[in-house]
TIFI-874361 format. One record per residue (C-alpha): residue in one letter; x, y, z. Coordinates in Angstrom, 3 decimals. Layout:
@residu:a | east:X | north:Y | up:Z $
...
END
This chain:
@residu:m | east:-0.913 | north:9.318 | up:-4.450 $
@residu:t | east:-3.720 | north:7.377 | up:-5.216 $
@residu:l | east:-5.380 | north:4.190 | up:-4.031 $
@residu:r | east:-4.081 | north:2.468 | up:-7.392 $
@residu:q | east:-0.754 | north:3.935 | up:-7.080 $
@residu:a | east:-0.179 | north:2.957 | up:-3.617 $
@residu:q | east:-0.982 | north:-1.063 | up:-4.758 $
@residu:v | east:1.355 | north:-0.766 | up:-7.296 $
@residu:e | east:3.992 | north:0.184 | up:-5.277 $
@residu:r | east:6.381 | north:-2.698 | up:-3.546 $
@residu:e | east:9.138 | north:-2.768 | up:-1.107 $
@residu:i | east:12.401 | north:-4.086 | up:-2.088 $
@residu:i | east:14.612 | north:-5.850 | up:0.936 $
@residu:r | east:18.011 | north:-7.285 | up:0.308 $
@residu:h | east:19.824 | north:-9.294 | up:2.377 $
@residu:s | east:22.676 | north:-11.951 | up:2.808 $
@residu:g | east:23.201 | north:-14.809 | up:4.577 $
@residu:t | east:23.775 | north:-18.795 | up:4.646 $
@residu:l | east:21.492 | north:-21.455 | up:2.937 $
@residu:w | east:20.920 | north:-24.084 | up:5.429 $
@residu:r | east:18.814 | north:-27.243 | up:4.976 $
@residu:w | east:16.316 | north:-28.340 | up:7.590 $
@residu:k | east:15.773 | north:-32.461 | up:7.731 $
@residu:g | east:12.468 | north:-33.831 | up:8.798 $
@residu:g | east:11.589 | north:-36.692 | up:10.320 $
@residu:s | east:10.475 | north:-38.264 | up:7.536 $
@residu:g | east:13.831 | north:-38.573 | up:4.983 $
@residu:g | east:12.324 | north:-35.236 | up:3.346 $
@residu:s | east:14.431 | north:-31.624 | up:3.552 $
@residu:w | east:14.050 | north:-28.424 | up:2.860 $
@residu:h | east:16.918 | north:-25.768 | up:2.335 $
@residu:f | east:16.252 | north:-22.259 | up:3.764 $
@residu:l | east:17.896 | north:-18.836 | up:3.817 $
@residu:t | east:17.496 | north:-16.800 | up:7.066 $
@residu:i | east:16.158 | north:-13.023 | up:7.038 $
@residu:d | east:16.778 | north:-11.708 | up:10.164 $
@residu:g | east:18.609 | north:-8.241 | up:10.971 $
@residu:a | east:17.546 | north:-5.049 | up:9.272 $
@residu:a | east:15.467 | north:-6.857 | up:6.491 $
@residu:g | east:13.908 | north:-8.991 | up:9.111 $
@residu:e | east:12.859 | north:-6.277 | up:11.164 $
@residu:a | east:11.292 | north:-4.527 | up:8.051 $
@residu:l | east:9.520 | north:-7.756 | up:6.831 $
@residu:s | east:8.112 | north:-7.937 | up:10.693 $
@residu:g | east:6.744 | north:-4.423 | up:10.001 $
@residu:t | east:5.459 | north:-4.751 | up:7.108 $
@residu:a | east:3.284 | north:-8.293 | up:8.515 $
@residu:l | east:2.224 | north:-6.263 | up:10.963 $
@residu:m | east:0.591 | north:-3.829 | up:8.374 $
@residu:r | east:-0.719 | north:-6.597 | up:6.484 $
@residu:r | east:-2.272 | north:-8.084 | up:9.784 $
@residu:m | east:-4.436 | north:-5.149 | up:10.690 $
@residu:e | east:-5.258 | north:-5.039 | up:6.746 $
@residu:r | east:-6.135 | north:-8.346 | up:7.036 $
@residu:t | east:-3.914 | north:-9.811 | up:4.131 $
@residu:l | east:-1.519 | north:-11.963 | up:6.335 $
@residu:g | east:-0.878 | north:-15.396 | up:4.675 $
@residu:g | east:-1.460 | north:-18.499 | up:6.460 $
@residu:f | east:0.406 | north:-19.170 | up:9.697 $
@residu:g | east:1.610 | north:-15.163 | up:9.185 $
@residu:s | east:3.147 | north:-15.858 | up:5.949 $
@residu:l | east:4.151 | north:-13.146 | up:3.712 $
@residu:k | east:3.935 | north:-13.650 | up:0.056 $
@residu:v | east:6.989 | north:-12.140 | up:-2.043 $
@residu:q | east:8.703 | north:-12.152 | up:-5.176 $
@residu:a | east:12.442 | north:-13.635 | up:-4.531 $
@residu:t | east:15.317 | north:-12.744 | up:-6.919 $
@residu:i | east:18.328 | north:-14.569 | up:-6.475 $
@residu:g | east:21.038 | north:-14.080 | up:-9.059 $
@residu:d | east:19.057 | north:-14.556 | up:-12.225 $
@residu:s | east:15.992 | north:-16.745 | up:-10.912 $
@residu:r | east:13.370 | north:-14.832 | up:-10.289 $
@residu:f | east:9.947 | north:-16.680 | up:-8.135 $
@residu:h | east:7.241 | north:-16.628 | up:-6.050 $
@residu:t | east:6.901 | north:-17.842 | up:-2.286 $
@residu:s | east:5.963 | north:-16.959 | up:1.076 $
@residu:l | east:8.098 | north:-16.329 | up:4.098 $
@residu:f | east:7.612 | north:-17.913 | up:7.378 $
@residu:p | east:8.312 | north:-16.827 | up:10.652 $
@residu:s | east:9.964 | north:-17.741 | up:13.027 $
@residu:k | east:10.768 | north:-16.435 | up:17.062 $
@residu:e | east:13.927 | north:-18.167 | up:17.172 $
@residu:l | east:15.441 | north:-17.196 | up:13.606 $
@residu:g | east:13.519 | north:-14.509 | up:12.200 $
@residu:w | east:11.783 | north:-14.914 | up:8.315 $
@residu:l | east:12.446 | north:-18.347 | up:6.777 $
@residu:l | east:12.485 | north:-18.131 | up:2.729 $
@residu:p | east:12.446 | north:-21.696 | up:1.429 $
@residu:v | east:14.946 | north:-21.930 | up:-2.103 $
@residu:k | east:13.662 | north:-24.642 | up:-4.154 $
@residu:a | east:15.660 | north:-27.314 | up:-6.160 $
@residu:s | east:15.102 | north:-25.478 | up:-9.297 $
@residu:v | east:16.749 | north:-22.320 | up:-8.099 $
@residu:r | east:19.156 | north:-24.032 | up:-6.340 $
@residu:k | east:20.547 | north:-25.653 | up:-9.421 $
@residu:a | east:20.230 | north:-22.903 | up:-11.614 $
@residu:e | east:22.337 | north:-20.775 | up:-9.867 $
@residu:g | east:24.483 | north:-23.479 | up:-8.553 $
@residu:i | east:24.195 | north:-22.560 | up:-5.049 $
@residu:r | east:24.222 | north:-25.661 | up:-2.077 $
@residu:e | east:23.993 | north:-25.980 | up:1.794 $
@residu:g | east:26.570 | north:-23.371 | up:3.043 $
@residu:d | east:26.777 | north:-21.001 | up:0.105 $
@residu:e | east:26.342 | north:-17.323 | up:1.434 $
@residu:v | east:23.364 | north:-16.276 | up:-0.931 $
@residu:v | east:21.838 | north:-12.549 | up:-2.065 $
@residu:v | east:18.394 | north:-12.373 | up:-2.153 $
@residu:a | east:16.139 | north:-9.297 | up:-3.193 $
@residu:l | east:12.574 | north:-9.446 | up:-1.576 $
@residu:e | east:9.972 | north:-7.675 | up:-2.902 $
@residu:v | east:7.495 | north:-7.373 | up:-0.563 $
END
């Protein structure tokens, strides 16, 4: 395998979980999907490698391409000591896929 091939190959992690909403003190809210279990462990391994390569994002975030239903979008996953990894799900994706807080969501993450 050449270096160029190694840069092109990406890992795909699949996970399902419940969409939940976090409410901020200023009245704003954000929707997240928690990535835990085996998927969370795989992401932690990727984060460790990126930390060693010095390519890990701010706050320990991982840049990913996420797919929920027919919606594909670029975002960052954020680590949480208590929950695993947090995937923010923006309003345009929730609307396009007809998902709401409390719904079971299946996501494919390309890291």
